[in-house]
Backbone as JSON, one array per atom type, in Angstrom:
{
  "sequence": "XXXXXXXXXXXXXXXXXXXXXXXXXXXXXXXXXXXXXXXXXXXXXXXXXXXXXXXXXXXXXXXXXXXXXXXXXXXXXXXXXXXXXXXXXXXXXXXXXXXXXXXXXXXXXXXXXXXXXXXXXXXXXXXXXXXXXXXXXXXXXXXXXXXXXXXXXXXXXXXXXXXXXXXXXXXXXXXXXXXXXXXXXXXXXXXXXXXXXXXXXXXXXXXXXXXXXXXXXXXXXXXXXXXXXXXXXXXXXXXXXXXXXXXXXXXXXXXXXXXXXXXXXXXXXXXXXXXXXXXXXXXXXXXXXXXXX",
  "N": [[-19.49, 3.98, 32.23], [-19.14, 5.29, 28.94], [-20.88, 5.46, 26.41], [-21.86, 3.95, 22.98], [-24.61, 4.36, 22.3], [-27.13, 4.35, 20.01], [-25.86, 5.9, 18.22], [-24.55, 6.64, 14.93], [-22.67, 4.84, 13.33], [-20.39, 5.14, 10.17], [-18.85, 2.72, 8.41], [-16.1, 1.48, 6.64], [-15.19, -1.58, 4.93], [-15.83, -3.15, 6.76], [-16.65, -6.38, 6.62], [-15.22, -8.42, 7.86], [-12.19, -9.17, 10.49], [-10.75, -6.47, 12.02], [-12.31, -4.23, 11.44], [-15.22, -5.5, 11.65], [-14.67, -6.26, 14.28], [-14.7, -4.22, 15.75], [-17.1, -2.61, 14.65], [-18.87, -4.68, 16.17], [-18.22, -3.92, 19.02], [-19.34, -1.6, 19.2], [-22.49, -2.13, 18.25], [-22.93, -3.67, 20.61], [-23.51, -1.77, 22.62], [-25.68, -0.63, 21.29], [-25.84, 0.33, 19.03], [-26.29, 2.32, 15.32], [-24.65, 0.68, 12.51], [-23.18, 1.45, 9.6], [-22.1, -1.02, 7.34], [-19.89, -0.71, 4.77], [-18.57, -2.39, 2.3], [-16.74, -4.67, -0.38], [-17.25, -7.21, 0.06], [-20.15, -9.14, -1.34], [-20.34, -12.12, -1.87], [-19.4, -15.14, -0.23], [-16.03, -16.08, 0.66], [-13.55, -18.76, 0.35], [-10.95, -17.76, 1.25], [-11.13, -15.3, 2.72], [-13.04, -15.3, 5.29], [-16.26, -13.89, 5.69], [-18.84, -11.59, 4.98], [-20.42, -8.96, 3.99], [-23.1, -9.16, 4.65], [-23.21, -11.14, 6.4], [-21.75, -9.89, 8.14], [-23.72, -7.7, 8.89], [-25.46, -9.54, 10.19], [-24.16, -10.42, 12.26], [-23.83, -8.21, 14.0], [-26.92, -7.37, 14.25], [-27.24, -9.61, 15.88], [-25.94, -8.85, 18.17], [-26.81, -6.94, 18.95], [-27.03, -4.21, 18.3], [-28.03, -2.16, 15.35], [-28.35, -3.27, 11.81], [-26.69, -1.85, 8.69], [-25.89, -3.11, 5.75], [-24.02, -2.71, 2.99], [-23.19, -3.24, 0.0], [-19.85, -2.3, -1.43], [-17.63, -0.07, -3.17], [-14.7, 1.59, -2.17], [-13.04, 2.62, -4.11], [-14.74, 3.86, -5.88], [-16.3, 6.92, -6.43], [-19.29, 7.13, -7.01], [-20.23, 5.03, -5.99], [-19.1, 5.06, -2.79], [-20.76, 7.72, -2.34], [-23.15, 7.46, -2.54], [-23.96, 5.6, -0.6], [-22.89, 6.65, 1.52], [-24.92, 8.6, 1.98], [-27.31, 6.84, 1.81], [-26.74, 5.42, 4.11], [-27.0, 7.58, 5.82], [-29.73, 8.41, 5.25], [-31.04, 6.25, 6.24], [-30.77, 5.85, 9.01], [-30.61, 8.37, 9.88], [-28.62, 10.39, 10.31], [-24.98, 10.65, 10.59], [-22.75, 9.93, 12.63], [-20.05, 8.89, 13.17], [-17.22, 8.28, 11.12], [-15.06, 5.58, 10.03], [-12.11, 4.68, 8.84], [-11.27, 1.88, 7.81], [-11.03, -0.13, 5.39], [-8.44, -1.56, 3.43], [-5.1, -1.86, 1.57], [-2.97, -3.94, 1.31], [0.45, -4.9, 0.64], [3.3, -5.72, 1.06], [5.59, -5.51, -0.43], [8.86, -5.31, -2.54], [10.48, -2.8, -4.39], [10.88, -3.0, -7.09], [9.46, -6.24, -7.1], [6.65, -4.83, -6.75], [3.8, -4.85, -8.95], [2.45, -2.38, -11.07], [-0.31, -2.69, -11.12], [-1.03, -3.62, -8.57], [0.42, -1.31, -6.8], [-1.78, 0.51, -7.88], [-3.84, -0.12, -6.98], [-3.34, -0.24, -3.91], [-3.32, 2.58, -3.5], [-5.54, 3.37, -3.97], [-7.14, 2.64, -2.46], [-6.26, 2.44, -0.18], [-4.7, 5.51, 0.31], [-6.69, 7.17, -1.18], [-9.06, 6.64, -1.13], [-9.95, 6.66, 1.68], [-9.48, 9.76, 1.81], [-12.1, 9.86, 0.1], [-14.26, 8.99, 1.3], [-13.98, 10.15, 3.84], [-14.18, 12.99, 3.08], [-16.76, 12.62, 1.96], [-18.49, 12.52, 4.17], [-18.21, 14.33, 5.68], [-20.37, 16.79, 5.44], [-22.17, 15.44, 6.79], [-21.79, 14.6, 9.58], [-20.87, 17.41, 10.66], [-23.3, 17.98, 11.48], [-23.62, 16.23, 13.78], [-23.5, 15.5, 17.66], [-20.98, 14.5, 18.46], [-18.84, 14.32, 16.93], [-17.0, 11.96, 15.2], [-13.75, 10.83, 13.22], [-12.18, 8.7, 12.3], [-9.0, 7.05, 11.58], [-7.51, 4.23, 10.52], [-4.81, 3.54, 10.66], [-1.05, 4.59, 10.72], [1.39, 6.03, 13.18], [3.0, 8.85, 12.21], [6.09, 8.52, 11.35], [9.26, 8.91, 9.8], [11.5, 7.35, 9.33], [13.89, 5.63, 7.59], [13.66, 2.54, 7.64], [10.96, 2.02, 7.52], [10.15, 2.45, 5.23], [11.84, 0.83, 3.46], [11.64, -1.77, 2.66], [9.31, -2.09, 1.42], [8.11, 0.04, -0.32], [6.21, 1.26, -1.53], [3.57, 0.62, -0.28], [4.29, 1.76, 2.3], [4.13, 4.16, 1.46], [1.67, 4.36, 0.76], [0.33, 3.84, 3.02], [0.64, 5.9, 4.57], [-0.08, 7.42, 3.45], [-3.01, 7.8, 4.6], [-2.59, 8.82, 7.42], [-1.29, 10.96, 6.81], [-4.04, 12.04, 6.1], [-5.07, 12.69, 8.42], [-3.53, 14.04, 9.75], [-3.59, 16.68, 8.23], [-6.55, 16.87, 7.94], [-7.77, 17.14, 10.99], [-6.84, 19.54, 11.63], [-8.03, 21.12, 9.44], [-10.72, 20.54, 9.91], [-11.3, 21.02, 12.77], [-12.13, 23.31, 13.92], [-15.01, 22.91, 13.75], [-15.33, 21.05, 15.27], [-15.15, 18.43, 14.96], [-13.38, 15.65, 15.63], [-10.43, 14.26, 14.44], [-8.63, 11.15, 14.52], [-5.87, 8.79, 14.46], [-5.65, 5.22, 14.72], [-3.69, 2.17, 15.73], [-2.16, -0.85, 15.93], [0.01, -1.99, 18.02], [0.94, -4.75, 18.03], [1.07, -7.4, 15.67], [-2.02, -8.4, 14.5], [-4.42, -10.88, 14.77], [-6.25, -11.76, 11.86], [-7.95, -12.8, 8.95], [-7.08, -11.37, 6.35], [-4.19, -10.95, 7.46], [-3.04, -13.51, 7.98], [-3.04, -14.27, 5.5], [-1.16, -12.72, 3.85], [0.88, -12.49, 5.2], [1.3, -15.27, 6.83], [0.61, -18.0, 8.46], [1.74, -18.8, 10.75], [2.41, -16.46, 12.09], [0.19, -15.87, 13.41], [0.04, -17.0, 15.86], [1.59, -15.52, 17.18], [0.03, -13.19, 17.57], [-2.44, -10.74, 18.75], [-5.86, -10.47, 19.36], [-8.3, -8.96, 17.16], [-9.96, -7.82, 19.0], [-8.71, -5.72, 20.82], [-7.84, -3.38, 19.09], [-10.73, -3.06, 18.95], [-11.68, -2.33, 21.42], [-10.09, 0.07, 21.85], [-10.69, 1.55, 19.9], [-13.21, 1.91, 20.71], [-12.89, 3.5, 22.95], [-11.66, 5.84, 22.14], [-13.65, 7.0, 20.15], [-15.65, 7.66, 22.51], [-14.62, 9.34, 23.51], [-14.5, 13.11, 24.11], [-15.36, 15.12, 21.33], [-13.86, 17.54, 20.76], [-12.02, 17.47, 22.6], [-9.58, 15.53, 21.86], [-8.15, 15.35, 18.91], [-6.45, 14.92, 16.29], [-4.71, 13.16, 16.68], [-2.1, 10.78, 16.9], [-2.85, 7.15, 17.81], [-1.4, 4.14, 19.87], [-2.67, 1.25, 20.31], [-2.62, -0.55, 22.92], [-1.16, 1.09, 24.38], [-3.31, 3.54, 24.48], [-5.0, 2.19, 25.73], [-3.74, 2.02, 28.29], [-2.86, 4.35, 29.19], [-5.59, 6.03, 29.05], [-7.41, 4.22, 29.22], [-6.98, 3.08, 31.75], [-6.17, 0.26, 31.52], [-4.39, -2.53, 32.76], [-3.55, -5.04, 32.14], [-3.15, -7.07, 29.57], [-3.16, -9.65, 28.87], [-6.06, -10.72, 27.95], [-5.71, -10.63, 25.76], [-4.3, -11.92, 23.95], [-3.79, -14.25, 21.28], [-2.13, -16.34, 21.7], [-0.59, -16.77, 24.57], [1.28, -18.54, 25.55], [3.34, -17.93, 23.53], [5.63, -15.73, 22.29], [4.76, -11.9, 21.77], [4.48, -10.16, 18.03], [5.75, -7.32, 17.14], [4.16, -5.0, 14.98], [4.28, -3.58, 11.76], [5.53, 0.05, 11.6], [5.56, 0.69, 14.05], [6.72, 3.8, 16.18], [9.91, 3.75, 17.6], [10.29, 5.33, 19.71], [7.43, 4.94, 21.28], [6.97, 3.65, 23.68], [6.07, -0.02, 24.68], [3.53, -0.65, 26.89], [3.77, -1.16, 30.79], [4.86, -4.46, 31.24], [4.48, -5.2, 28.93], [5.8, -7.17, 26.36], [7.54, -7.37, 22.99], [8.55, -8.77, 20.26], [10.86, -7.86, 16.89], [9.17, -7.73, 14.04], [10.07, -9.58, 11.35], [10.49, -9.47, 7.69], [10.74, -11.56, 5.27], [13.71, -11.29, 3.5], [14.55, -8.83, 4.55]],
  "CA": [[-18.71, 4.03, 31.22], [-19.54, 6.26, 27.65], [-21.79, 4.58, 25.79], [-22.27, 4.86, 21.95], [-25.94, 3.89, 22.17], [-28.02, 6.0, 19.45], [-25.32, 6.46, 17.58], [-24.55, 6.06, 13.94], [-21.13, 4.65, 12.9], [-19.81, 3.89, 8.7], [-17.15, 1.76, 8.45], [-15.64, 1.03, 5.15], [-13.98, -2.96, 5.05], [-16.07, -4.11, 8.02], [-17.2, -7.21, 7.22], [-14.27, -9.38, 8.66], [-11.34, -8.54, 10.81], [-10.56, -5.09, 13.38], [-13.34, -3.56, 11.29], [-15.71, -6.29, 12.26], [-14.49, -6.29, 15.78], [-15.25, -2.31, 16.18], [-18.76, -2.6, 14.79], [-19.38, -5.38, 17.3], [-18.39, -3.61, 19.9], [-20.22, -0.67, 19.02], [-23.49, -2.92, 18.63], [-23.11, -4.16, 21.73], [-23.96, -0.5, 22.77], [-26.91, -0.45, 20.62], [-24.99, 1.67, 18.32], [-26.13, 1.61, 14.25], [-23.75, 0.48, 11.98], [-23.19, 0.9, 8.09], [-20.78, -2.03, 6.85], [-19.47, -0.35, 3.73], [-17.61, -3.6, 1.65], [-17.15, -5.44, -1.45], [-17.81, -8.77, -0.03], [-21.58, -9.75, -0.72], [-20.37, -13.65, -1.83], [-18.42, -15.7, 0.84], [-14.24, -15.98, -0.48], [-12.72, -19.04, 1.62], [-9.91, -17.56, 2.04], [-11.27, -13.94, 3.31], [-14.86, -15.28, 5.3], [-17.39, -12.97, 5.84], [-19.62, -10.74, 4.09], [-21.78, -7.23, 4.76], [-24.61, -9.85, 5.33], [-22.66, -11.79, 7.79], [-21.21, -8.91, 9.05], [-24.88, -7.4, 9.33], [-26.37, -10.47, 11.1], [-23.61, -9.97, 13.69], [-24.18, -6.98, 14.48], [-27.89, -7.27, 14.55], [-27.33, -10.69, 17.01], [-25.18, -7.95, 19.1], [-27.71, -6.08, 20.08], [-27.21, -3.14, 16.95], [-28.73, -2.13, 13.78], [-27.42, -3.0, 10.84], [-27.0, -1.33, 6.97], [-25.23, -3.49, 4.89], [-24.0, -2.19, 1.37], [-22.03, -3.38, -0.88], [-19.35, -0.47, -1.97], [-16.14, -0.45, -3.31], [-14.31, 2.72, -2.27], [-12.19, 3.18, -5.15], [-15.94, 4.76, -7.07], [-17.02, 7.72, -5.82], [-20.57, 7.16, -6.76], [-20.76, 3.82, -4.85], [-19.15, 6.27, -1.92], [-21.64, 8.91, -2.31], [-24.53, 6.68, -2.41], [-23.47, 4.53, 0.46], [-22.75, 7.54, 2.77], [-26.41, 9.02, 1.86], [-28.21, 5.78, 2.17], [-27.02, 5.57, 5.76], [-27.62, 8.97, 6.47], [-31.52, 8.72, 5.06], [-31.53, 5.16, 6.98], [-30.62, 6.25, 10.62], [-31.19, 9.93, 10.57], [-27.82, 11.13, 9.81], [-24.19, 9.75, 10.85], [-21.91, 10.42, 14.06], [-19.09, 8.62, 13.18], [-16.6, 7.35, 10.28], [-13.9, 4.91, 10.49], [-11.6, 4.35, 7.87], [-10.35, 0.73, 7.94], [-10.45, -0.31, 4.77], [-7.33, -0.92, 3.33], [-4.6, -3.18, 0.94], [-1.77, -4.97, 1.99], [1.28, -5.48, -0.62], [4.02, -5.55, 1.39], [6.68, -5.89, -1.73], [9.95, -4.42, -2.51], [9.46, -2.12, -5.55], [10.95, -4.18, -8.51], [8.4, -7.23, -7.34], [5.45, -4.58, -6.85], [3.79, -4.13, -10.2], [1.54, -0.99, -11.17], [-2.01, -2.5, -10.69], [-1.18, -3.52, -6.85], [0.13, -0.2, -6.93], [-2.55, 1.49, -7.61], [-5.04, -0.66, -6.06], [-3.37, 0.81, -2.38], [-3.31, 3.85, -3.36], [-6.8, 3.78, -4.58], [-8.32, 1.88, -1.48], [-5.83, 3.51, 1.23], [-5.17, 6.43, 0.6], [-8.0, 7.73, -1.85], [-10.19, 6.03, -0.36], [-9.91, 7.33, 3.11], [-9.99, 10.96, 1.36], [-12.95, 10.18, -0.59], [-14.9, 8.69, 2.37], [-13.82, 11.35, 4.8], [-14.82, 14.13, 2.24], [-18.48, 12.52, 1.73], [-18.99, 11.81, 5.48], [-18.21, 15.65, 6.64], [-21.43, 17.51, 5.81], [-23.54, 14.69, 8.05], [-20.73, 15.04, 10.7], [-20.94, 18.31, 10.85], [-24.39, 17.41, 12.38], [-23.33, 15.55, 14.97], [-23.13, 15.95, 18.66], [-19.98, 14.38, 18.71], [-18.37, 13.61, 15.68], [-15.46, 11.45, 15.08], [-13.01, 10.22, 11.92], [-11.21, 7.47, 12.85], [-8.07, 5.96, 10.47], [-6.44, 2.64, 11.22], [-3.32, 4.27, 10.26], [0.11, 4.32, 11.73], [1.62, 7.15, 13.21], [3.93, 9.4, 11.11], [7.62, 8.27, 11.29], [9.52, 8.81, 8.3], [12.21, 6.45, 9.17], [14.17, 4.78, 5.88], [13.07, 1.4, 7.83], [9.67, 1.36, 7.13], [9.59, 2.07, 3.5], [13.19, 0.31, 2.63], [11.49, -3.12, 1.8], [7.69, -1.81, 0.92], [8.11, 1.64, -0.57], [4.6, 1.2, -2.41], [2.69, 0.22, 0.46], [4.38, 2.31, 3.25], [3.44, 5.41, 1.1], [0.02, 4.1, 0.74], [-0.38, 3.56, 4.21], [1.07, 7.0, 5.35], [-1.2, 8.48, 3.33], [-4.04, 7.46, 5.13], [-2.09, 9.26, 8.13], [-1.38, 12.82, 6.28], [-5.3, 12.85, 6.14], [-5.22, 12.59, 10.04], [-2.72, 15.45, 9.96], [-4.47, 18.05, 7.66], [-8.45, 17.05, 8.45], [-7.7, 16.98, 12.19], [-6.6, 20.67, 11.71], [-8.84, 21.32, 9.03], [-12.08, 20.52, 10.99], [-11.12, 21.47, 14.32], [-13.67, 24.39, 14.41], [-16.04, 22.41, 13.28], [-15.6, 20.15, 16.54], [-15.1, 16.97, 14.25], [-12.25, 14.75, 15.66], [-9.85, 13.25, 13.26], [-7.76, 10.73, 15.0], [-5.6, 7.58, 14.03], [-5.06, 4.05, 15.65], [-2.47, 1.47, 14.83], [-1.88, -1.64, 16.71], [1.75, -2.37, 18.8], [1.4, -5.74, 17.46], [0.46, -8.4, 14.95], [-3.6, -8.74, 15.05], [-4.88, -12.13, 13.75], [-6.72, -11.45, 10.47], [-7.49, -13.6, 7.89], [-6.03, -10.93, 5.72], [-2.73, -11.23, 7.86], [-2.64, -14.7, 7.81], [-2.72, -14.97, 3.95], [0.07, -12.21, 3.6], [2.42, -12.86, 5.9], [1.73, -16.26, 6.92], [-0.39, -18.53, 9.23], [2.6, -18.78, 12.05], [2.46, -15.13, 12.57], [-0.82, -15.94, 13.71], [-0.38, -17.43, 17.33], [2.28, -14.16, 17.7], [-0.51, -11.89, 17.52], [-3.51, -10.24, 19.48], [-6.63, -10.94, 18.76], [-8.96, -7.64, 16.7], [-10.76, -6.97, 20.04], [-7.84, -5.09, 21.19], [-8.06, -2.6, 18.56], [-12.47, -2.48, 18.76], [-11.92, -1.52, 22.78], [-9.19, 1.45, 22.39], [-11.43, 2.54, 19.18], [-14.58, 2.2, 21.16], [-12.37, 4.4, 23.82], [-11.56, 6.76, 21.64], [-15.21, 7.16, 19.72], [-16.51, 7.97, 23.49], [-14.34, 10.94, 24.51], [-15.21, 14.62, 23.78], [-14.73, 15.1, 19.91], [-13.18, 18.85, 20.59], [-10.81, 17.82, 23.25], [-9.09, 14.66, 20.83], [-7.98, 15.13, 18.06], [-4.86, 14.67, 15.66], [-3.83, 12.13, 17.47], [-2.09, 8.96, 16.44], [-2.63, 6.72, 18.99], [-1.43, 3.01, 19.85], [-3.51, 0.76, 21.36], [-2.23, -0.88, 23.82], [-0.88, 2.64, 25.1], [-4.12, 4.55, 24.73], [-6.21, 1.4, 26.93], [-3.23, 1.87, 29.46], [-3.04, 5.56, 29.61], [-6.53, 6.18, 29.1], [-8.58, 3.31, 30.02], [-6.51, 1.88, 32.86], [-6.18, -0.95, 31.53], [-3.39, -2.56, 32.78], [-4.16, -6.93, 32.13], [-3.24, -7.6, 28.27], [-3.57, -10.99, 28.69], [-6.79, -12.24, 27.46], [-6.01, -10.25, 23.79], [-3.42, -12.47, 23.45], [-3.79, -15.48, 20.76], [-1.8, -17.53, 22.18], [0.25, -16.66, 25.96], [2.51, -19.17, 25.63], [4.27, -17.2, 22.22], [6.05, -14.06, 22.27], [4.21, -11.16, 20.53], [5.2, -9.63, 17.66], [5.57, -6.0, 16.95], [3.55, -4.62, 13.67], [4.49, -2.46, 11.13], [5.1, 1.52, 12.03], [5.26, 1.87, 15.42], [7.91, 4.69, 16.35], [10.94, 3.52, 18.96], [9.99, 6.32, 20.87], [6.52, 4.64, 21.7], [7.61, 1.99, 24.09], [4.76, -0.53, 25.39], [2.8, -0.47, 29.03], [4.33, -2.04, 31.73], [4.71, -5.74, 31.33], [4.24, -5.89, 28.26], [7.35, -7.03, 25.81], [7.07, -7.63, 22.02], [9.96, -8.9, 19.25], [10.6, -7.53, 15.92], [9.11, -8.77, 13.03], [11.29, -9.71, 10.24], [9.91, -10.14, 6.59], [11.47, -12.62, 3.79], [14.22, -10.18, 2.71], [14.46, -7.74, 5.04]],
  "C": [[-19.65, 4.48, 30.02], [-19.99, 4.83, 26.59], [-22.25, 5.19, 24.0], [-23.7, 4.22, 21.51], [-26.67, 4.76, 21.34], [-26.68, 6.23, 18.72], [-24.92, 5.91, 16.13], [-22.94, 5.36, 13.17], [-21.28, 3.99, 11.39], [-18.41, 4.09, 8.62], [-16.81, 1.5, 7.29], [-14.7, -0.64, 5.32], [-14.67, -3.4, 6.2], [-16.35, -5.48, 7.82], [-16.3, -8.18, 7.77], [-13.36, -8.4, 9.88], [-11.14, -7.51, 11.89], [-11.75, -4.56, 12.68], [-14.49, -4.08, 11.5], [-15.87, -5.9, 13.72], [-15.28, -4.75, 16.33], [-16.38, -2.19, 15.83], [-19.29, -3.3, 15.78], [-19.38, -4.56, 18.7], [-19.21, -2.13, 19.85], [-21.99, -1.48, 19.37], [-23.69, -3.52, 19.96], [-23.41, -2.8, 22.88], [-25.39, 0.03, 22.11], [-26.6, 0.67, 19.58], [-25.92, 1.09, 16.98], [-24.95, 1.64, 13.32], [-23.91, 0.13, 10.45], [-21.85, 0.39, 7.84], [-20.83, -1.57, 5.23], [-18.39, -1.36, 3.08], [-17.77, -4.15, 0.05], [-17.59, -6.72, -1.4], [-19.08, -9.01, 0.27], [-21.53, -11.46, -0.92], [-19.04, -14.1, -0.5], [-17.23, -16.14, -0.26], [-13.7, -17.34, 1.08], [-11.62, -18.85, 1.47], [-9.55, -16.17, 2.71], [-12.86, -14.65, 3.89], [-15.09, -14.02, 5.45], [-17.81, -12.18, 5.13], [-20.22, -9.61, 4.56], [-22.96, -7.58, 5.27], [-24.51, -10.23, 6.52], [-22.06, -11.14, 8.75], [-22.71, -8.69, 9.89], [-25.64, -8.19, 10.5], [-25.66, -10.67, 12.27], [-24.01, -9.28, 14.58], [-25.65, -6.89, 15.28], [-28.02, -8.26, 15.42], [-26.49, -10.05, 18.32], [-26.02, -6.93, 19.77], [-27.72, -4.9, 19.02], [-28.06, -3.08, 16.06], [-27.94, -1.98, 13.1], [-27.93, -2.46, 9.3], [-25.97, -2.3, 6.22], [-25.25, -2.92, 3.4], [-23.13, -2.44, 1.0], [-21.06, -2.22, -1.89], [-17.83, -0.61, -2.05], [-15.6, 0.87, -3.49], [-13.55, 3.64, -3.26], [-13.0, 4.21, -6.07], [-16.69, 5.63, -6.19], [-18.02, 8.18, -5.53], [-20.81, 6.25, -5.82], [-20.61, 4.75, -3.34], [-20.14, 6.82, -1.03], [-22.95, 8.03, -1.91], [-24.47, 5.81, -1.37], [-23.6, 5.35, 1.56], [-24.18, 8.24, 2.79], [-27.34, 7.94, 2.23], [-27.99, 5.54, 3.73], [-27.48, 6.73, 6.25], [-29.34, 9.11, 6.52], [-31.78, 7.55, 5.93], [-31.33, 5.25, 8.54], [-30.85, 7.53, 11.08], [-29.54, 10.61, 10.47], [-26.57, 10.31, 10.45], [-23.09, 10.85, 11.49], [-20.39, 10.16, 14.2], [-18.29, 7.78, 11.58], [-15.28, 6.59, 10.63], [-13.56, 4.42, 9.22], [-10.84, 3.23, 7.79], [-10.27, -0.07, 6.94], [-9.66, -0.21, 4.15], [-6.11, -2.38, 2.41], [-3.92, -3.48, 1.2], [-1.1, -5.66, 0.55], [2.78, -5.37, 0.02], [5.57, -6.08, 0.9], [7.72, -5.14, -2.09], [9.34, -3.95, -4.17], [9.74, -2.41, -6.54], [9.83, -5.53, -8.42], [7.16, -6.24, -7.34], [4.81, -4.19, -8.22], [2.81, -3.13, -9.74], [-0.2, -1.16, -10.55], [-1.83, -2.84, -9.05], [-0.8, -2.15, -6.1], [-0.7, 1.04, -6.72], [-4.03, 1.19, -6.87], [-4.92, -0.05, -4.19], [-3.53, 1.78, -2.0], [-4.65, 4.43, -3.49], [-7.81, 3.67, -3.15], [-7.61, 2.63, 0.0], [-6.08, 5.06, 1.5], [-6.29, 7.57, 0.19], [-8.94, 7.94, -1.35], [-10.98, 6.66, 0.75], [-10.38, 8.8, 2.71], [-11.28, 11.03, 0.75], [-14.12, 10.18, 0.54], [-15.38, 9.68, 3.38], [-14.39, 12.57, 4.11], [-16.2, 14.29, 2.26], [-19.02, 12.79, 3.02], [-19.04, 13.58, 6.19], [-19.26, 16.18, 6.14], [-22.27, 16.39, 6.56], [-22.8, 15.19, 9.26], [-20.76, 16.42, 10.91], [-22.44, 18.6, 11.94], [-24.78, 16.97, 13.93], [-23.05, 15.9, 16.14], [-21.99, 15.89, 19.04], [-19.17, 13.6, 18.01], [-16.38, 13.08, 15.89], [-15.29, 10.79, 13.54], [-11.99, 9.63, 12.72], [-10.67, 6.65, 12.05], [-7.76, 5.03, 10.75], [-5.37, 3.13, 10.37], [-2.28, 4.58, 11.03], [0.42, 6.04, 11.9], [2.65, 7.71, 12.29], [5.3, 9.27, 11.9], [7.98, 7.88, 10.28], [10.84, 7.76, 8.54], [12.65, 5.87, 8.34], [13.69, 3.5, 6.27], [12.03, 0.83, 7.62], [9.61, 1.61, 6.21], [10.58, 1.51, 3.11], [12.33, -0.97, 1.89], [9.76, -3.05, 1.61], [7.57, -0.34, 0.55], [6.51, 2.01, -0.83], [3.49, 1.1, -0.99], [3.16, 0.97, 1.9], [3.43, 3.83, 2.63], [2.19, 5.78, 1.0], [-1.06, 4.8, 2.19], [-0.35, 5.06, 5.31], [0.05, 8.15, 5.19], [-2.56, 8.95, 3.86], [-3.93, 8.73, 7.07], [-1.87, 10.69, 8.0], [-2.68, 12.95, 6.42], [-5.43, 13.4, 7.54], [-4.18, 14.09, 10.11], [-2.81, 16.72, 9.75], [-5.9, 18.2, 8.21], [-8.47, 17.17, 10.0], [-7.99, 19.11, 12.49], [-7.81, 21.61, 11.06], [-10.77, 21.5, 9.79], [-11.88, 20.43, 12.33], [-12.32, 22.32, 14.7], [-14.63, 24.25, 13.89], [-16.71, 21.27, 14.75], [-15.43, 18.7, 16.0], [-13.92, 17.0, 14.61], [-11.66, 14.12, 14.61], [-8.51, 12.26, 13.87], [-7.2, 9.08, 13.96], [-5.5, 6.41, 15.15], [-4.33, 2.91, 14.91], [-2.69, 0.63, 16.26], [-0.54, -1.71, 17.13], [2.02, -3.91, 18.13], [0.14, -6.49, 16.29], [-1.32, -8.48, 15.33], [-3.96, -10.14, 14.02], [-6.26, -11.8, 13.2], [-6.66, -12.25, 9.63], [-6.67, -12.67, 6.73], [-4.32, -11.16, 6.14], [-2.37, -12.15, 7.47], [-2.33, -15.06, 6.15], [-1.75, -14.01, 3.3], [1.58, -12.71, 4.2], [2.08, -14.2, 6.62], [1.34, -16.57, 8.69], [0.73, -18.51, 11.02], [2.69, -17.72, 12.82], [1.26, -15.21, 13.59], [-0.89, -15.99, 15.39], [0.52, -16.4, 18.37], [1.76, -13.16, 17.88], [-1.21, -11.64, 18.41], [-4.62, -10.38, 18.56], [-7.82, -9.03, 18.47], [-9.87, -6.78, 18.07], [-9.91, -6.05, 20.71], [-7.91, -3.65, 20.54], [-10.18, -2.19, 18.07], [-12.34, -2.0, 20.25], [-11.04, -0.18, 22.72], [-9.92, 2.21, 20.73], [-12.76, 2.84, 19.46], [-14.06, 3.49, 22.28], [-12.51, 5.75, 23.52], [-13.06, 7.55, 21.19], [-16.03, 8.28, 20.95], [-16.03, 8.94, 23.85], [-14.74, 11.86, 23.56], [-14.24, 14.54, 22.51], [-13.69, 16.44, 20.27], [-12.22, 18.84, 21.59], [-9.92, 16.3, 22.72], [-9.03, 14.88, 19.98], [-6.74, 15.62, 17.79], [-4.22, 13.79, 16.46], [-3.4, 10.85, 16.74], [-1.68, 8.35, 17.96], [-2.31, 5.0, 18.93], [-2.24, 2.26, 20.87], [-3.84, 0.09, 22.27], [-2.18, 0.42, 24.98], [-2.03, 3.5, 25.62], [-5.16, 3.92, 25.92], [-5.3, 1.55, 28.22], [-3.87, 3.21, 29.98], [-4.61, 5.99, 30.07], [-7.45, 5.93, 30.23], [-7.97, 2.86, 31.46], [-6.75, 0.24, 32.7], [-4.64, -1.44, 31.78], [-2.88, -4.44, 32.61], [-4.13, -6.85, 30.36], [-3.13, -8.98, 28.02], [-4.6, -11.48, 27.45], [-7.2, -11.23, 26.0], [-5.39, -11.09, 23.32], [-4.08, -13.81, 22.68], [-3.54, -16.46, 21.56], [-0.14, -17.02, 23.51], [1.27, -16.9, 25.57], [3.53, -18.65, 24.2], [4.56, -15.92, 22.71], [5.32, -13.19, 21.24], [5.19, -10.53, 19.96], [4.68, -8.71, 16.62], [4.72, -5.87, 15.26], [4.65, -3.58, 13.14], [4.74, -1.24, 11.69], [5.08, 1.49, 12.98], [6.83, 2.14, 15.78], [8.91, 3.61, 17.63], [10.45, 4.59, 19.75], [8.6, 6.05, 21.18], [6.61, 3.64, 22.38], [5.61, 1.35, 24.81], [4.6, -0.25, 26.75], [3.65, -1.32, 29.82], [3.82, -3.34, 32.04], [4.24, -6.4, 30.2], [5.59, -6.08, 26.81], [7.02, -7.51, 23.84], [8.94, -7.88, 21.24], [9.26, -8.32, 17.93], [9.56, -8.22, 14.84], [9.18, -8.38, 11.81], [10.4, -10.38, 9.15], [10.98, -10.89, 5.83], [12.56, -11.19, 3.44], [14.96, -9.34, 3.26], [16.29, -7.78, 5.69]]
}
């Protein structure tokens, strides 16, 4: 199996959840991981800090660099990326995981929340990738990975949460454009999205605890990301990948039961999964319904 041993990953928002799971999967290979996130002090509602994440990465077999960084601010991103390259001798992989979630209707979305989602999801992704590109050009198998959905402009993905949808699709539009822009440099730019809800503290806080039992664990995204990041960069770029489909089609995974939080509960589908992207054989999902939908 291909390995990320010795590779350097720069991950935004990796102090918990999916970002941390991706970091730990890379760490088990012996990778270097820079965690760039805002949380330096524990939060009872959102467990995990850059320091606790770094400790877990080291315990898993990797080298860690915890960086307190708010990707809304250019100087902080430049400093974080520069420190990472100086510490580990370069950057091989940029993972845009940081995201703000507020699935509210137009009238219920205040402009402060609107600006936060755009500043982190779209602008933060653009800024982080832009800053990493000079270092990625020097890497042997450079990858950029956005945790963002396939581009599917059906009104149903917008009508209940216009601001969040636009901000999230902004990350995917970066994939669409940057994959072609940097194809000549051999830098892969892809998107990865979960078919189902993923059991994270952020999802529990926003969408409710009852959803967690109907979710998969972050490890499915970590395994799918690992598989993407170990592919030849010149052969896999500009793709909008769904976690279980990619693991099935490329990784040969046929049993997804180990990723389920509670196998006795039905799996609920995540936002933004296109109708023409069916699940692998044996996988069934039910729609995610929000109040007011």
